[in-house]
N, C-alpha and C positions, 0 to 999 in steps of 0.2 A: 329703617322706619321704626319710630317709637313715638308714642304720644307724649305731649308735654305734661309735666307735673304728675307723672304716673305714680300711684301708690297702691300696692296690692291690698285688696279688701280682706284677705285672710293671711295669717302668718304661715310659715312653712309647715308647722305641725298641724294646724287646723286644715291647711290645704290637703294634706294626706288623708285626714279623716273625711273631708268632703269628697275627695276623689272616689274613695271606696263607697261612700254612701250613694253618690250619683250613679256609679257603675252598677251597683246592686239594684237600685231602683229601675234604671233604664232596661237592663237586660231581662229582668223579671217581666216588665211591661211588654217588651218586644216579643218574648217567647209566648206570652199569653195572647197578644193581639194577632200574631201571625201563625200560631200553632206550631212552634218550633221546639226542637229538642236539642240540648247541648251535646256535642260530640267532640272527641279529640281530633287534632289536625296535625299534619306534618310541618316541620320547619324547613325541610328540604325534599326535593323530588329528583328522579333521574332526568338528566338533560334530554335524553332521547324520547321521553314519554310525551312531550308536547303539553304537559300539564301546567308548566309555569306561565304566569301572566306576562305577556309581552309588553304591557303598558302601552306607551306610544310607539314602540318598535325600535326605539333608539337606546334605551337603558339596557345595560348588560348585567345579568345576575352574577353574584359571587359564586364561583364553582370550585369544587375540590374533589380529590380522590380519597376514598376511605379504604382502610385495610380490609382485604377480603372481598371487596365489591368490585365487580368488573366495570360497571357503568360509572360515568362521570356524574356527580351530584351537584345540584344547584340550590342555593338558599331561595325560598319562594319570594316573589314580588307580591303576590296575593294568591288566594285560593279559588279564584273565579271558576277555573275548569275542574279542579280536584273535587269541588263540592258536587258536581253532577255525577261523577263516579261514585261518590260516597252515598248519594241518595239511592242509587241503584244497588250498591253493595249492601247497605244497611236495610234494604227493602222498605223504604218509605213509600207510602201510598199518595195518590193525588190529593192535594189539600194539606199535606203534611210537609214539614221542612226541618232544617237543622240550622244551628248557629254554633260558632266556635270562636275562641280567641285566636286571632291571626297575628303573628309576630313576624316581621320581615326586616330585611336590611336592603336599602336601596342606595348603593354606593354612588350612583350618578346624580343623586339629588343635589340641589343647590340649597344648603341650609340657610334659613332665615327665621324670622319671628314665627312663622307658621309651618315651616317645612323642616324635616329632620332626616338623618340617615336611617333612624329607627322608626318603623311604622307599626303601630298597634291598632287593630280595629276589630269590631265584631263583623266577621264574615257570616253571611246567612244565605240560604238557598232553599227554595220551596218548589215542590212538584206542582205543575199546572196541567190543565187539559188543552187540547188544540183550540177550543173555543175561547179560552182565556188569553190567547196571544193578541190582545187588543190594547189600544191606548186607554180605554175606559177602565180595564182591569188594572193596568199599571197605575193609574191615578188613584184607584181605591186603595191599593197597597201603600202608595206614598202617603195618603191621608192617615192611614193607620200608623205608619212609622213616625210621621210628624206629631201625631197625638201623643206618642210615647215620649218624644223629646219635650213637647210642651208640658205634659204632666210632670215629667222629671224636673223641669225648671220650676214649676209651682211648688213641688215638694221641697226642693232645695232652698228656695227663697223663704219658705215657711220655717225651715230649720235654721237657716242663716239669713235673718232679715236684711242684713247689709247687702245681700246679693239680690237685687230687685229683678223680677222677671222682665226680660227684654223681648219676648216673643209675642206675636199676635195669636189669637185662638185658631186661625185658619191659614193655610198655605195657598198661594196663588200659582197657577200653572201658565207657562208661556213657552212656545217653541223657539228654537234657535233662529228659525226663519222669521218669525214674528219679531223677535228681538232685533234682528238685523234690519228689518224694515223700519222699526221704530227709531233705531239709532245707527243709521248707515255710515255716519262719519266718525264713530267711536271705534276704538279697538275692542277686541273680544272681551277683555277684562273690564274695560271701562263700561261696556254694555251691562255686564253682570252687576257692577257697582251701582250703576244708575237705576236699574230695575229693583235692586234690593233696597235702595234708599227710599223708594216709593212704597213698596209692599212689605218690607221687613222679612218676609219668608216666602221663598220662590222655589218652585220645581221647574228647572230649565230642561226641556226634553228635546230629543232629536240630535244627539251629539255623535259625530263621526262622519256623517255624510256631507257632501259638498253643499255650500250655500251659493248664493247667486254670484259671488266673486270667485267661485271655483275652488274655494278652500273650506275645510270643515271649521266649525266653531272651535273645536278642540280635537286632538287626535284620540282615537280609540282603537284598540286592537280589533282586527276584523273577525276573529274567531270565537268571541264569546258574547258580547252584547249585540243585539239587533239594533242597528243605529237609528231606526225609526221608532223604537220602543224602549228607549233608555233615557237617562238624564241624571242631573245632580240636584241635591237639596242644598240651597243656598240661603243664608240668613244675613241680615244686616248687622254689622259689628260696629257699634258707635265709637269704640275706642280709636278705631282707625278710619271710620267713615267709609267702609268698604263692604262688598259682598264676601261672605266667608263660607267656604264649602264644608259641609258636614258629612255628606254621603254621596257616593256614586252608585247607581244601581240600574237594573233594567231587565227586561225579558230577554232571555238568551237566544242565540241563533238557533234556527232549525236548519235542515239540510239546504233548503233553497237560499235563505239569507246568508248562510255560511259561504256557499259557492259564489254568490254575487258580490259579497263584500271582499272576499279574497281576490276575486277577479279585479275589482276596482283598485285594490292596493297592489296588484301585481305579485300576489303571494300564493298562487295556486299550488306551489310545491308543498305547502303545509297540509294539503289534503292527504298526503302520504303518511303523516305522523299518526301514532296510535289513537290520540284523542279525536282527531277529525275523522278517521276511519270509523271509530265507534259511533260517532254522531251520524255519519252518513248511512251506516248500516242499521240504524235504529236501536242501538244498544244503550243509548243514554236517554234519560227522560227529558221531556220538555220542562223547562224551569224558569223561574224568576229569581233574581238574587242581587246581592250587592255587598258593599262594605260601608260601615259607619265608623268613622275615626274615633277611637277612645280618647286619645290625647286631645284631638280637635274638639270633641264635645266637652271635655273637662276644661280646656282652655276657654272655650266660649262661655259655658255656664258659670265658671268661677271668675270670669271677667279678667283674665290674665292678659298681659301684654306680650308674652313670649311663650311658645310651646315648651321651652326648656324649663318653665316654672312648674310643669305638671308631668314631665317625663325626664328620665336620665338619658342623655345622649352625649355626643361629642361636639364641642364647639371650639372654634379657633380662639387663641388667646386674645386677639384683638376684639372678637365678639364678646367674650366674657368681660373684658375690661370696659368695653363700651356699655354693656348692660349694667355693670356695677355702677358706673357713673350716672346711669339713668334710674337707679334704684330698683333694678330688676334682679332678683336672685335666681340664678340658673342652678338647677339641681346637679 
């Protein structure tokens, strides 16, 4: 998939300058809006800890044995669970949160113009109160994050006038059930594309639970996001005329939603791992959190045709040759 007559608006050198600029601007705005503090994060965790992100439940992490360490170690898929531990360990209070640079390797990914084996994102997590476990609170946080994306786009287009702002001032909210009702004959991805073409910026919420056809809109691990209080930030990408995911986020499971979601997926055995035990025993705070793709945001704001233009990864020779023929320079 590549657009016709594509030509990058910035050369390779200016692209690097612009990536640094937009990352600096965005993370400063994000920290300020959500009251977040930057912390260091692990690249790998113990396999037995239950801390690694299971993603859809199919992907397998890269694992290895290290000298002098008894436990098997795994490269993280994301830090969705680790961040809750960190909030408690670092003694964050309610209303405070953290963000970090998350780097991961997802070897089971199918690389294409917007997916890579290498994943880089801002992972963030914030302590909340029981009364904030609501859809209304989730929407307020989404609006704050979207405002950071929107303002970064405006700053970038001011510095690089060739990069016109593509975002509307406000984001629209719609549930997966509403989307199914509106487009019953379309596939899940086609529904996202259709709604993004209309509204340009959408938060699609309620991902993981079953829709009327008995299947979820998309798979979500049962042990971190509350499926009724989560979602994705999607924007319209005119280069390909599609919906483009920038962030996945949500209010995290409490003891009740953890048990019910594991029951639904037939994964109650996970209740025995250290992470789930800590949650059930009240040793982990209630939180909201998510991940915002760094390369995804750079690709979108810099109006690139391929994620390989903004990050260094590994691509097949046939992909590199095809991109070269299309005028796309992969790093």
